[in-house]
C-alpha positions as CSV (number, residue, x, y, z in Angstrom):
1,X,0.0,0.1,0.3
2,X,3.0,2.5,0.8
3,X,3.9,1.9,-2.7
4,X,0.9,3.9,-4.0
5,X,0.3,6.6,-0.8
6,X,3.6,7.5,-0.5
7,X,4.6,9.1,-3.4
8,X,0.5,10.4,-3.4
9,X,0.0,11.8,0.3
10,X,-0.5,15.1,1.0
11,X,0.8,15.8,-3.1
12,X,-0.6,17.9,-6.0
13,X,-0.7,15.6,-8.2
14,X,0.4,18.2,-11.1
15,X,3.2,19.9,-9.6
16,X,4.5,17.6,-7.1
17,X,4.2,14.3,-9.0
18,X,6.5,13.0,-12.1
19,X,4.1,11.1,-13.8
20,X,1.6,13.6,-14.0
21,X,4.1,16.4,-15.5
22,X,2.4,15.5,-19.3
23,X,-0.6,13.4,-18.2
24,X,-4.0,15.1,-17.2
25,X,-4.4,14.1,-13.7
26,X,-7.4,12.7,-14.2
27,X,-9.2,9.7,-12.5
28,X,-8.5,7.1,-15.2
29,X,-4.5,8.6,-15.4
30,X,-4.8,7.9,-12.0
31,X,-5.4,3.8,-12.0
32,X,-2.8,3.6,-14.3
33,X,-0.4,5.4,-12.5
34,X,-1.6,3.0,-9.5
35,X,-1.5,0.3,-11.8
36,X,1.6,0.9,-13.0
37,X,3.6,1.4,-9.7
38,X,1.7,-1.9,-8.2
39,X,2.4,-4.3,-10.6
40,X,6.0,-3.3,-10.2
41,X,5.7,-5.3,-6.9
42,X,3.7,-7.8,-7.6
43,X,3.8,-11.2,-9.4
44,X,3.2,-11.4,-12.8
45,X,-0.2,-11.3,-13.6
46,X,-1.6,-10.8,-9.9
47,X,-2.9,-8.0,-10.7
48,X,-6.7,-8.2,-12.2
49,X,-7.7,-4.7,-11.9
50,X,-7.6,-1.1,-10.3
51,X,-11.2,0.5,-9.4
52,X,-10.8,3.7,-8.5
53,X,-14.3,5.9,-7.1
54,X,-14.6,9.9,-7.8
55,X,-17.9,9.5,-5.9
56,X,-19.8,7.2,-4.2
57,X,-21.7,6.0,-7.5
58,X,-18.9,6.7,-10.2
59,X,-15.9,5.2,-10.6
60,X,-13.5,3.6,-13.3
61,X,-11.9,0.2,-13.7
62,X,-8.4,-0.1,-15.6
63,X,-7.4,-3.6,-16.3
64,X,-3.9,-3.0,-17.8
65,X,-4.6,-3.0,-21.4
66,X,-1.7,-2.0,-23.1
67,X,-1.5,0.6,-24.5
68,X,-3.8,2.3,-21.9
69,X,-6.9,3.5,-23.7
70,X,-6.1,6.8,-25.8
71,X,-8.9,8.9,-24.0
72,X,-7.3,8.1,-20.6
73,X,-3.7,9.4,-22.2
74,X,-5.7,12.5,-23.4
75,X,-7.3,13.4,-20.4
76,X,-10.2,12.3,-22.4
77,X,-13.8,11.6,-20.3
78,X,-13.8,7.9,-19.9
79,X,-15.3,7.7,-16.8
80,X,-17.3,4.0,-16.0
81,X,-20.5,4.0,-14.3
82,X,-20.4,0.7,-12.7
83,X,-22.6,1.8,-9.1
84,X,-21.4,0.7,-6.2
85,X,-20.2,-3.3,-5.3
């Protein structure tokens, strides 16, 4: 968990996190960032998906699509409403 929280805790994503210097800090892109950082610390194929909530009713699911969906990288609105699970 610290692998994810440490670089993000109390940070301005756009100013303090190098990953977001050229990537729009959307929920979708944050999910990609989390995936990439978690994947480095887990066995191959151990990570199935990331589900990140933007609000109580909207979330984004990222399953490690390679490359990441272009809407994610362009900062487009690809938010997936899956409701609460």
